[in-house]
PDB file of N, CA, C and O in Angstrom:
ATOM      1  N   MET A   1       0.834  -1.174   0.000  1.00  0.00           N
ATOM      2  CA  MET A   1       0.000   0.000   0.000  1.00  0.00           C
ATOM      3  C   MET A   1       0.880   1.240   0.000  1.00  0.00           C
ATOM      4  O   MET A   1       1.823   1.333   0.786  1.00  0.00           O
ATOM      5  N   LYS A   2       0.579   2.191  -0.877  1.00  0.00           N
ATOM      6  CA  LYS A   2       1.354   3.415  -0.969  1.00  0.00           C
ATOM      7  C   LYS A   2       0.966   4.359   0.166  1.00  0.00           C
ATOM      8  O   LYS A   2      -0.214   4.650   0.362  1.00  0.00           O
ATOM      9  N   LYS A   3       1.949   4.831   0.902  1.00  0.00           N
ATOM     10  CA  LYS A   3       1.700   5.749   2.008  1.00  0.00           C
ATOM     11  C   LYS A   3       1.764   7.181   1.484  1.00  0.00           C
ATOM     12  O   LYS A   3       2.597   7.504   0.637  1.00  0.00           O
ATOM     13  N   ASN A   4       0.893   8.023   1.987  1.00  0.00           N
ATOM     14  CA  ASN A   4       0.959   9.429   1.637  1.00  0.00           C
ATOM     15  C   ASN A   4       0.657  10.291   2.857  1.00  0.00           C
ATOM     16  O   ASN A   4       0.269   9.784   3.909  1.00  0.00           O
ATOM     17  N   THR A   5       0.837  11.581   2.703  1.00  0.00           N
ATOM     18  CA  THR A   5       0.694  12.512   3.813  1.00  0.00           C
ATOM     19  C   THR A   5      -0.747  12.607   4.301  1.00  0.00           C
ATOM     20  O   THR A   5      -0.984  12.757   5.500  1.00  0.00           O
ATOM     21  N   GLY A   6      -1.702  12.523   3.396  1.00  0.00           N
ATOM     22  CA  GLY A   6      -3.105  12.610   3.792  1.00  0.00           C
ATOM     23  C   GLY A   6      -3.516  11.496   4.736  1.00  0.00           C
ATOM     24  O   GLY A   6      -4.227  11.728   5.713  1.00  0.00           O
ATOM     25  N   ILE A   7      -3.062  10.283   4.438  1.00  0.00           N
ATOM     26  CA  ILE A   7      -3.375   9.142   5.310  1.00  0.00           C
ATOM     27  C   ILE A   7      -2.700   9.319   6.675  1.00  0.00           C
ATOM     28  O   ILE A   7      -3.293   8.993   7.704  1.00  0.00           O
ATOM     29  N   LEU A   8      -1.463   9.834   6.691  1.00  0.00           N
ATOM     30  CA  LEU A   8      -0.775  10.074   7.964  1.00  0.00           C
ATOM     31  C   LEU A   8      -1.542  11.095   8.799  1.00  0.00           C
ATOM     32  O   LEU A   8      -1.738  10.882   9.995  1.00  0.00           O
ATOM     33  N   ILE A   9      -1.976  12.187   8.199  1.00  0.00           N
ATOM     34  CA  ILE A   9      -2.727  13.201   8.934  1.00  0.00           C
ATOM     35  C   ILE A   9      -4.040  12.621   9.455  1.00  0.00           C
ATOM     36  O   ILE A   9      -4.444  12.909  10.582  1.00  0.00           O
ATOM     37  N   LEU A  10      -4.707  11.803   8.638  1.00  0.00           N
ATOM     38  CA  LEU A  10      -5.935  11.147   9.082  1.00  0.00           C
ATOM     39  C   LEU A  10      -5.674  10.244  10.279  1.00  0.00           C
ATOM     40  O   LEU A  10      -6.436  10.265  11.246  1.00  0.00           O
ATOM     41  N   PHE A  11      -4.610   9.453  10.226  1.00  0.00           N
ATOM     42  CA  PHE A  11      -4.253   8.575  11.340  1.00  0.00           C
ATOM     43  C   PHE A  11      -3.973   9.402  12.598  1.00  0.00           C
ATOM     44  O   PHE A  11      -4.429   9.049  13.686  1.00  0.00           O
ATOM     45  N   LEU A  12      -3.224  10.503  12.453  1.00  0.00           N
ATOM     46  CA  LEU A  12      -2.886  11.342  13.607  1.00  0.00           C
ATOM     47  C   LEU A  12      -4.131  11.946  14.237  1.00  0.00           C
ATOM     48  O   LEU A  12      -4.272  11.940  15.460  1.00  0.00           O
ATOM     49  N   LEU A  13      -5.027  12.464  13.422  1.00  0.00           N
ATOM     50  CA  LEU A  13      -6.254  13.049  13.962  1.00  0.00           C
ATOM     51  C   LEU A  13      -7.133  12.006  14.636  1.00  0.00           C
ATOM     52  O   LEU A  13      -7.691  12.262  15.703  1.00  0.00           O
ATOM     53  N   LEU A  14      -7.260  10.835  14.023  1.00  0.00           N
ATOM     54  CA  LEU A  14      -8.067   9.778  14.636  1.00  0.00           C
ATOM     55  C   LEU A  14      -7.440   9.261  15.928  1.00  0.00           C
ATOM     56  O   LEU A  14      -8.154   8.958  16.883  1.00  0.00           O
ATOM     57  N   GLY A  15      -6.119   9.159  15.966  1.00  0.00           N
ATOM     58  CA  GLY A  15      -5.445   8.735  17.193  1.00  0.00           C
ATOM     59  C   GLY A  15      -5.627   9.748  18.308  1.00  0.00           C
ATOM     60  O   GLY A  15      -5.886   9.379  19.454  1.00  0.00           O
ATOM     61  N   TRP A  16      -5.492  11.033  17.972  1.00  0.00           N
ATOM     62  CA  TRP A  16      -5.673  12.096  18.953  1.00  0.00           C
ATOM     63  C   TRP A  16      -7.113  12.116  19.456  1.00  0.00           C
ATOM     64  O   TRP A  16      -7.351  12.252  20.656  1.00  0.00           O
ATOM     65  N   LEU A  17      -8.069  11.982  18.543  1.00  0.00           N
ATOM     66  CA  LEU A  17      -9.476  11.986  18.913  1.00  0.00           C
ATOM     67  C   LEU A  17      -9.825  10.791  19.790  1.00  0.00           C
ATOM     68  O   LEU A  17     -10.550  10.935  20.774  1.00  0.00           O
ATOM     69  N   THR A  18      -9.319   9.620  19.442  1.00  0.00           N
ATOM     70  CA  THR A  18      -9.582   8.425  20.237  1.00  0.00           C
ATOM     71  C   THR A  18      -8.989   8.557  21.641  1.00  0.00           C
ATOM     72  O   THR A  18      -9.647   8.223  22.627  1.00  0.00           O
ATOM     73  N   GLY A  19      -7.758   9.040  21.734  1.00  0.00           N
ATOM     74  CA  GLY A  19      -7.133   9.244  23.044  1.00  0.00           C
ATOM     75  C   GLY A  19      -7.889  10.239  23.896  1.00  0.00           C
ATOM     76  O   GLY A  19      -8.021  10.057  25.106  1.00  0.00           O
ATOM     77  N   THR A  20      -8.389  11.299  23.261  1.00  0.00           N
ATOM     78  CA  THR A  20      -9.147  12.304  23.999  1.00  0.00           C
ATOM     79  C   THR A  20     -10.487  11.753  24.469  1.00  0.00           C
ATOM     80  O   THR A  20     -10.919  12.041  25.586  1.00  0.00           O
ATOM     81  N   TRP A  21     -11.151  10.960  23.622  1.00  0.00           N
ATOM     82  CA  TRP A  21     -12.413  10.341  24.039  1.00  0.00           C
ATOM     83  C   TRP A  21     -12.205   9.397  25.222  1.00  0.00           C
ATOM     84  O   TRP A  21     -13.015   9.373  26.149  1.00  0.00           O
ATOM     85  N   ILE A  22     -11.136   8.632  25.193  1.00  0.00           N
ATOM     86  CA  ILE A  22     -10.842   7.733  26.319  1.00  0.00           C
ATOM     87  C   ILE A  22     -10.563   8.546  27.576  1.00  0.00           C
ATOM     88  O   ILE A  22     -10.994   8.174  28.668  1.00  0.00           O
ATOM     89  N   ALA A  23      -9.840   9.660  27.423  1.00  0.00           N
ATOM     90  CA  ALA A  23      -9.554  10.528  28.576  1.00  0.00           C
ATOM     91  C   ALA A  23     -10.841  11.108  29.153  1.00  0.00           C
ATOM     92  O   ALA A  23     -10.998  11.168  30.372  1.00  0.00           O
ATOM     93  N   LYS A  24     -11.761  11.534  28.295  1.00  0.00           N
ATOM     94  CA  LYS A  24     -13.049  12.060  28.777  1.00  0.00           C
ATOM     95  C   LYS A  24     -13.844  10.986  29.517  1.00  0.00           C
ATOM     96  O   LYS A  24     -14.505  11.274  30.515  1.00  0.00           O
ATOM     97  N   ALA A  25     -13.779   9.743  29.025  1.00  0.00           N
ATOM     98  CA  ALA A  25     -14.504   8.654  29.675  1.00  0.00           C
ATOM     99  C   ALA A  25     -13.894   8.295  31.026  1.00  0.00           C
ATOM    100  O   ALA A  25     -14.601   7.849  31.929  1.00  0.00           O
ATOM    101  N   LEU A  26     -12.573   8.489  31.168  1.00  0.00           N
ATOM    102  CA  LEU A  26     -11.889   8.117  32.410  1.00  0.00           C
ATOM    103  C   LEU A  26     -11.757   9.280  33.396  1.00  0.00           C
ATOM    104  O   LEU A  26     -11.135   9.107  34.444  1.00  0.00           O
ATOM    105  N   GLN A  27     -12.312  10.445  33.106  1.00  0.00           N
ATOM    106  CA  GLN A  27     -12.192  11.585  34.015  1.00  0.00           C
ATOM    107  C   GLN A  27     -12.763  11.337  35.410  1.00  0.00           C
ATOM    108  O   GLN A  27     -12.194  11.840  36.380  1.00  0.00           O
ATOM    109  N   PRO A  28     -13.858  10.589  35.563  1.00  0.00           N
ATOM    110  CA  PRO A  28     -14.360  10.355  36.923  1.00  0.00           C
ATOM    111  C   PRO A  28     -13.416   9.511  37.795  1.00  0.00           C
ATOM    112  O   PRO A  28     -13.548   9.524  39.019  1.00  0.00           O
ATOM    113  N   VAL A  29     -12.489   8.796  37.206  1.00  0.00           N
ATOM    114  CA  VAL A  29     -11.556   7.960  37.974  1.00  0.00           C
ATOM    115  C   VAL A  29     -10.429   8.846  38.478  1.00  0.00           C
ATOM    116  O   VAL A  29      -9.585   9.280  37.695  1.00  0.00           O
ATOM    117  N   LYS A  30     -10.406   9.116  39.768  1.00  0.00           N
ATOM    118  CA  LYS A  30      -9.416  10.031  40.354  1.00  0.00           C
ATOM    119  C   LYS A  30      -7.992   9.482  40.291  1.00  0.00           C
ATOM    120  O   LYS A  30      -7.039  10.258  40.221  1.00  0.00           O
ATOM    121  N   ALA A  31      -7.833   8.167  40.315  1.00  0.00           N
ATOM    122  CA  ALA A  31      -6.494   7.571  40.289  1.00  0.00           C
ATOM    123  C   ALA A  31      -5.810   7.779  38.947  1.00  0.00           C
ATOM    124  O   ALA A  31      -4.586   7.681  38.862  1.00  0.00           O
ATOM    125  N   LEU A  32      -6.576   8.064  37.891  1.00  0.00           N
ATOM    126  CA  LEU A  32      -6.004   8.259  36.558  1.00  0.00           C
ATOM    127  C   LEU A  32      -6.004   9.724  36.135  1.00  0.00           C
ATOM    128  O   LEU A  32      -5.964  10.024  34.942  1.00  0.00           O
ATOM    129  N   SER A  33      -6.050  10.632  37.098  1.00  0.00           N
ATOM    130  CA  SER A  33      -6.131  12.054  36.761  1.00  0.00           C
ATOM    131  C   SER A  33      -4.878  12.549  36.042  1.00  0.00           C
ATOM    132  O   SER A  33      -4.952  13.521  35.292  1.00  0.00           O
ATOM    133  N   PHE A  34      -3.725  11.903  36.252  1.00  0.00           N
ATOM    134  CA  PHE A  34      -2.507  12.317  35.549  1.00  0.00           C
ATOM    135  C   PHE A  34      -2.592  11.996  34.052  1.00  0.00           C
ATOM    136  O   PHE A  34      -1.901  12.622  33.249  1.00  0.00           O
ATOM    137  N   LEU A  35      -3.429  11.032  33.672  1.00  0.00           N
ATOM    138  CA  LEU A  35      -3.617  10.712  32.258  1.00  0.00           C
ATOM    139  C   LEU A  35      -4.683  11.589  31.595  1.00  0.00           C
ATOM    140  O   LEU A  35      -4.627  11.829  30.388  1.00  0.00           O
ATOM    141  N   THR A  36      -5.641  12.062  32.372  1.00  0.00           N
ATOM    142  CA  THR A  36      -6.786  12.761  31.796  1.00  0.00           C
ATOM    143  C   THR A  36      -6.693  14.281  31.902  1.00  0.00           C
ATOM    144  O   THR A  36      -7.500  14.979  31.286  1.00  0.00           O
ATOM    145  N   ALA A  37      -5.747  14.812  32.654  1.00  0.00           N
ATOM    146  CA  ALA A  37      -5.615  16.270  32.780  1.00  0.00           C
ATOM    147  C   ALA A  37      -5.141  16.854  31.455  1.00  0.00           C
ATOM    148  O   ALA A  37      -4.139  16.409  30.895  1.00  0.00           O
ATOM    149  N   SER A  38      -5.860  17.841  30.965  1.00  0.00           N
ATOM    150  CA  SER A  38      -5.505  18.422  29.673  1.00  0.00           C
ATOM    151  C   SER A  38      -4.908  19.814  29.853  1.00  0.00           C
ATOM    152  O   SER A  38      -5.208  20.525  30.812  1.00  0.00           O
ATOM    153  N   THR A  39      -4.062  20.174  28.907  1.00  0.00           N
ATOM    154  CA  THR A  39      -3.414  21.473  28.892  1.00  0.00           C
ATOM    155  C   THR A  39      -3.777  22.185  27.597  1.00  0.00           C
ATOM    156  O   THR A  39      -3.595  21.632  26.513  1.00  0.00           O
ATOM    157  N   PRO A  40      -4.288  23.408  27.703  1.00  0.00           N
ATOM    158  CA  PRO A  40      -4.620  24.133  26.463  1.00  0.00           C
ATOM    159  C   PRO A  40      -3.371  24.775  25.856  1.00  0.00           C
ATOM    160  O   PRO A  40      -2.534  25.332  26.566  1.00  0.00           O
ATOM    161  N   ILE A  41      -3.267  24.688  24.550  1.00  0.00           N
ATOM    162  CA  ILE A  41      -2.210  25.361  23.792  1.00  0.00           C
ATOM    163  C   ILE A  41      -2.927  26.331  22.858  1.00  0.00           C
ATOM    164  O   ILE A  41      -3.723  25.910  22.018  1.00  0.00           O
ATOM    165  N   THR A  42      -2.651  27.620  23.000  1.00  0.00           N
ATOM    166  CA  THR A  42      -3.371  28.638  22.259  1.00  0.00           C
ATOM    167  C   THR A  42      -2.413  29.428  21.382  1.00  0.00           C
ATOM    168  O   THR A  42      -1.305  29.764  21.799  1.00  0.00           O
ATOM    169  N   TRP A  43      -2.855  29.722  20.156  1.00  0.00           N
ATOM    170  CA  TRP A  43      -2.094  30.547  19.220  1.00  0.00           C
ATOM    171  C   TRP A  43      -3.054  31.573  18.664  1.00  0.00           C
ATOM    172  O   TRP A  43      -4.090  31.209  18.107  1.00  0.00           O
ATOM    173  N   SER A  44      -2.732  32.858  18.802  1.00  0.00           N
ATOM    174  CA  SER A  44      -3.627  33.934  18.364  1.00  0.00           C
ATOM    175  C   SER A  44      -2.885  34.940  17.483  1.00  0.00           C
ATOM    176  O   SER A  44      -2.454  35.984  17.972  1.00  0.00           O
ATOM    177  N   PRO A  45      -2.731  34.642  16.200  1.00  0.00           N
ATOM    178  CA  PRO A  45      -2.113  35.647  15.332  1.00  0.00           C
ATOM    179  C   PRO A  45      -3.127  36.745  14.993  1.00  0.00           C
ATOM    180  O   PRO A  45      -4.308  36.471  14.780  1.00  0.00           O
ATOM    181  N   ARG A  46      -2.656  37.962  14.949  1.00  0.00           N
ATOM    182  CA  ARG A  46      -3.514  39.079  14.575  1.00  0.00           C
ATOM    183  C   ARG A  46      -2.692  40.148  13.885  1.00  0.00           C
ATOM    184  O   ARG A  46      -1.502  40.309  14.154  1.00  0.00           O
ATOM    185  N   ALA A  47      -3.335  40.867  13.002  1.00  0.00           N
ATOM    186  CA  ALA A  47      -2.692  41.960  12.281  1.00  0.00           C
ATOM    187  C   ALA A  47      -3.735  43.018  11.960  1.00  0.00           C
ATOM    188  O   ALA A  47      -4.922  42.725  11.813  1.00  0.00           O
ATOM    189  N   ASN A  48      -3.269  44.241  11.857  1.00  0.00           N
ATOM    190  CA  ASN A  48      -4.146  45.342  11.512  1.00  0.00           C
ATOM    191  C   ASN A  48      -3.448  46.203  10.459  1.00  0.00           C
ATOM    192  O   ASN A  48      -2.608  47.045  10.778  1.00  0.00           O
ATOM    193  N   PHE A  49      -3.809  45.975   9.216  1.00  0.00           N
ATOM    194  CA  PHE A  49      -3.331  46.810   8.129  1.00  0.00           C
ATOM    195  C   PHE A  49      -4.412  47.858   7.855  1.00  0.00           C
ATOM    196  O   PHE A  49      -5.504  47.775   8.417  1.00  0.00           O
ATOM    197  N   ASP A  50      -4.130  48.810   7.027  1.00  0.00           N
ATOM    198  CA  ASP A  50      -5.129  49.858   6.784  1.00  0.00           C
ATOM    199  C   ASP A  50      -6.373  49.335   6.072  1.00  0.00           C
ATOM    200  O   ASP A  50      -7.471  49.847   6.290  1.00  0.00           O
ATOM    201  N   ILE A  51      -6.215  48.333   5.234  1.00  0.00           N
ATOM    202  CA  ILE A  51      -7.364  47.866   4.461  1.00  0.00           C
ATOM    203  C   ILE A  51      -7.919  46.532   4.929  1.00  0.00           C
ATOM    204  O   ILE A  51      -9.025  46.156   4.542  1.00  0.00           O
ATOM    205  N   ILE A  52      -7.178  45.815   5.746  1.00  0.00           N
ATOM    206  CA  ILE A  52      -7.655  44.507   6.226  1.00  0.00           C
ATOM    207  C   ILE A  52      -7.154  44.298   7.657  1.00  0.00           C
ATOM    208  O   ILE A  52      -6.053  44.708   8.022  1.00  0.00           O
ATOM    209  N   ARG A  53      -7.989  43.658   8.434  1.00  0.00           N
ATOM    210  CA  ARG A  53      -7.637  43.330   9.810  1.00  0.00           C
ATOM    211  C   ARG A  53      -8.100  41.909  10.081  1.00  0.00           C
ATOM    212  O   ARG A  53      -9.210  41.538   9.698  1.00  0.00           O
ATOM    213  N   TYR A  54      -7.266  41.108  10.736  1.00  0.00           N
ATOM    214  CA  TYR A  54      -7.690  39.757  11.093  1.00  0.00           C
ATOM    215  C   TYR A  54      -7.245  39.421  12.504  1.00  0.00           C
ATOM    216  O   TYR A  54      -6.249  39.937  13.013  1.00  0.00           O
ATOM    217  N   ASP A  55      -8.002  38.556  13.103  1.00  0.00           N
ATOM    218  CA  ASP A  55      -7.742  38.070  14.457  1.00  0.00           C
ATOM    219  C   ASP A  55      -8.210  36.626  14.511  1.00  0.00           C
ATOM    220  O   ASP A  55      -9.411  36.355  14.494  1.00  0.00           O
ATOM    221  N   ILE A  56      -7.270  35.708  14.573  1.00  0.00           N
ATOM    222  CA  ILE A  56      -7.578  34.279  14.556  1.00  0.00           C
ATOM    223  C   ILE A  56      -7.112  33.668  15.874  1.00  0.00           C
ATOM    224  O   ILE A  56      -6.012  33.960  16.345  1.00  0.00           O
ATOM    225  N   THR A  57      -7.939  32.832  16.459  1.00  0.00           N
ATOM    226  CA  THR A  57      -7.545  32.115  17.671  1.00  0.00           C
ATOM    227  C   THR A  57      -7.686  30.621  17.421  1.00  0.00           C
ATOM    228  O   THR A  57      -8.756  30.133  17.059  1.00  0.00           O
ATOM    229  N   ILE A  58      -6.583  29.904  17.622  1.00  0.00           N
ATOM    230  CA  ILE A  58      -6.575  28.450  17.491  1.00  0.00           C
ATOM    231  C   ILE A  58      -6.154  27.886  18.841  1.00  0.00           C
ATOM    232  O   ILE A  58      -5.130  28.281  19.399  1.00  0.00           O
ATOM    233  N   GLU A  59      -6.958  26.953  19.363  1.00  0.00           N
ATOM    234  CA  GLU A  59      -6.663  26.374  20.670  1.00  0.00           C
ATOM    235  C   GLU A  59      -6.732  24.856  20.584  1.00  0.00           C
ATOM    236  O   GLU A  59      -7.702  24.294  20.075  1.00  0.00           O
ATOM    237  N   PHE A  60      -5.696  24.204  21.087  1.00  0.00           N
ATOM    238  CA  PHE A  60      -5.630  22.749  21.146  1.00  0.00           C
ATOM    239  C   PHE A  60      -5.663  22.324  22.605  1.00  0.00           C
ATOM    240  O   PHE A  60      -5.021  22.942  23.453  1.00  0.00           O
ATOM    241  N   GLU A  61      -6.409  21.272  22.892  1.00  0.00           N
ATOM    242  CA  GLU A  61      -6.420  20.665  24.219  1.00  0.00           C
ATOM    243  C   GLU A  61      -5.674  19.338  24.105  1.00  0.00           C
ATOM    244  O   GLU A  61      -6.104  18.446  23.373  1.00  0.00           O
ATOM    245  N   ILE A  62      -4.582  19.206  24.811  1.00  0.00           N
ATOM    246  CA  ILE A  62      -3.777  17.987  24.716  1.00  0.00           C
ATOM    247  C   ILE A  62      -3.658  17.365  26.110  1.00  0.00           C
ATOM    248  O   ILE A  62      -3.468  18.066  27.104  1.00  0.00           O
ATOM    249  N   CYS A  63      -3.771  16.060  26.159  1.00  0.00           N
ATOM    250  CA  CYS A  63      -3.599  15.330  27.404  1.00  0.00           C
ATOM    251  C   CYS A  63      -2.676  14.133  27.129  1.00  0.00           C
ATOM    252  O   CYS A  63      -2.355  13.839  25.977  1.00  0.00           O
ATOM    253  N   LEU A  64      -2.269  13.470  28.166  1.00  0.00           N
ATOM    254  CA  LEU A  64      -1.332  12.361  28.020  1.00  0.00           C
ATOM    255  C   LEU A  64      -1.945  11.216  27.210  1.00  0.00           C
ATOM    256  O   LEU A  64      -1.249  10.600  26.402  1.00  0.00           O
ATOM    257  N   LEU A  65      -3.203  10.926  27.407  1.00  0.00           N
ATOM    258  CA  LEU A  65      -3.851   9.864  26.614  1.00  0.00           C
ATOM    259  C   LEU A  65      -3.969  10.269  25.152  1.00  0.00           C
ATOM    260  O   LEU A  65      -3.909   9.411  24.271  1.00  0.00           O
ATOM    261  N   GLY A  66      -4.133  11.549  24.876  1.00  0.00           N
ATOM    262  CA  GLY A  66      -4.138  12.031  23.499  1.00  0.00           C
ATOM    263  C   GLY A  66      -2.788  11.815  22.834  1.00  0.00           C
ATOM    264  O   GLY A  66      -2.717  11.408  21.674  1.00  0.00           O
ATOM    265  N   LEU A  67      -1.709  12.092  23.579  1.00  0.00           N
ATOM    266  CA  LEU A  67      -0.360  11.837  23.055  1.00  0.00           C
ATOM    267  C   LEU A  67      -0.115  10.355  22.820  1.00  0.00           C
ATOM    268  O   LEU A  67       0.517   9.973  21.835  1.00  0.00           O
ATOM    269  N   ILE A  68      -0.612   9.528  23.716  1.00  0.00           N
ATOM    270  CA  ILE A  68      -0.482   8.082  23.528  1.00  0.00           C
ATOM    271  C   ILE A  68      -1.248   7.648  22.276  1.00  0.00           C
ATOM    272  O   ILE A  68      -0.782   6.782  21.536  1.00  0.00           O
ATOM    273  N   GLY A  69      -2.416   8.242  22.035  1.00  0.00           N
ATOM    274  CA  GLY A  69      -3.178   7.951  20.829  1.00  0.00           C
ATOM    275  C   GLY A  69      -2.425   8.370  19.570  1.00  0.00           C
ATOM    276  O   GLY A  69      -2.447   7.651  18.570  1.00  0.00           O
ATOM    277  N   ILE A  70      -1.759   9.521  19.607  1.00  0.00           N
ATOM    278  CA  ILE A  70      -0.972   9.984  18.461  1.00  0.00           C
ATOM    279  C   ILE A  70       0.200   9.046  18.200  1.00  0.00           C
ATOM    280  O   ILE A  70       0.474   8.697  17.052  1.00  0.00           O
ATOM    281  N   ILE A  71       0.887   8.639  19.256  1.00  0.00           N
ATOM    282  CA  ILE A  71       2.028   7.721  19.107  1.00  0.00           C
ATOM    283  C   ILE A  71       1.559   6.377  18.556  1.00  0.00           C
ATOM    284  O   ILE A  71       2.225   5.788  17.704  1.00  0.00           O
ATOM    285  N   THR A  72       0.421   5.893  19.037  1.00  0.00           N
ATOM    286  CA  THR A  72      -0.138   4.643  18.519  1.00  0.00           C
ATOM    287  C   THR A  72      -0.512   4.782  17.044  1.00  0.00           C
ATOM    288  O   THR A  72      -0.308   3.852  16.263  1.00  0.00           O
ATOM    289  N   ALA A  73      -1.053   5.929  16.662  1.00  0.00           N
ATOM    290  CA  ALA A  73      -1.417   6.163  15.262  1.00  0.00           C
ATOM    291  C   ALA A  73      -0.179   6.152  14.370  1.00  0.00           C
ATOM    292  O   ALA A  73      -0.208   5.588  13.277  1.00  0.00           O
ATOM    293  N   ILE A  74       0.902   6.768  14.830  1.00  0.00           N
ATOM    294  CA  ILE A  74       2.153   6.749  14.052  1.00  0.00           C
ATOM    295  C   ILE A  74       2.661   5.324  13.920  1.00  0.00           C
ATOM    296  O   ILE A  74       3.110   4.929  12.845  1.00  0.00           O
ATOM    297  N   TRP A  75       2.598   4.551  14.987  1.00  0.00           N
ATOM    298  CA  TRP A  75       3.054   3.167  14.957  1.00  0.00           C
ATOM    299  C   TRP A  75       2.214   2.356  13.964  1.00  0.00           C
ATOM    300  O   TRP A  75       2.754   1.578  13.178  1.00  0.00           O
ATOM    301  N   LEU A  76       0.880   2.543  14.005  1.00  0.00           N
ATOM    302  CA  LEU A  76       0.003   1.823  13.073  1.00  0.00           C
ATOM    303  C   LEU A  76       0.254   2.244  11.628  1.00  0.00           C
ATOM    304  O   LEU A  76       0.214   1.408  10.725  1.00  0.00           O
ATOM    305  N   TYR A  77       0.509   3.525  11.402  1.00  0.00           N
ATOM    306  CA  TYR A  77       0.787   4.012  10.065  1.00  0.00           C
ATOM    307  C   TYR A  77       2.082   3.385   9.498  1.00  0.00           C
ATOM    308  O   TYR A  77       2.150   3.019   8.325  1.00  0.00           O
ATOM    309  N   ARG A  78       3.077   3.278  10.344  1.00  0.00           N
ATOM    310  CA  ARG A  78       4.342   2.681   9.903  1.00  0.00           C
ATOM    311  C   ARG A  78       4.202   1.200   9.638  1.00  0.00           C
ATOM    312  O   ARG A  78       4.966   0.646   8.848  1.00  0.00           O
ATOM    313  N   ARG A  79       3.237   0.536  10.280  1.00  0.00           N
ATOM    314  CA  ARG A  79       3.022  -0.897  10.070  1.00  0.00           C
ATOM    315  C   ARG A  79       2.272  -1.199   8.778  1.00  0.00           C
ATOM    316  O   ARG A  79       2.245  -2.348   8.337  1.00  0.00           O
ATOM    317  N   LEU A  80       1.658  -0.177   8.158  1.00  0.00           N
ATOM    318  CA  LEU A  80       0.926  -0.387   6.904  1.00  0.00           C
ATOM    319  C   LEU A  80       1.849  -0.872   5.797  1.00  0.00           C
ATOM    320  O   LEU A  80       1.399  -1.099   4.674  1.00  0.00           O
TER     321      LEU A  80
END
């Protein structure tokens, strides 16, 4: 099977999403709080020119289970 960048990005997003869903499901378990605690990463580029102005905010929520999902997705992609 020919590997391409689109499939890799799909695998990464699905791995991240799966890890985050598992983290949300395990939030009530206090013993696993180190796996489910998420950290927001925010990027807000903005510019104001005379004719155009933009303000974009992008925020990612990442947790340890999300990272494990991404690593698993990379491993599965390499096994293809």
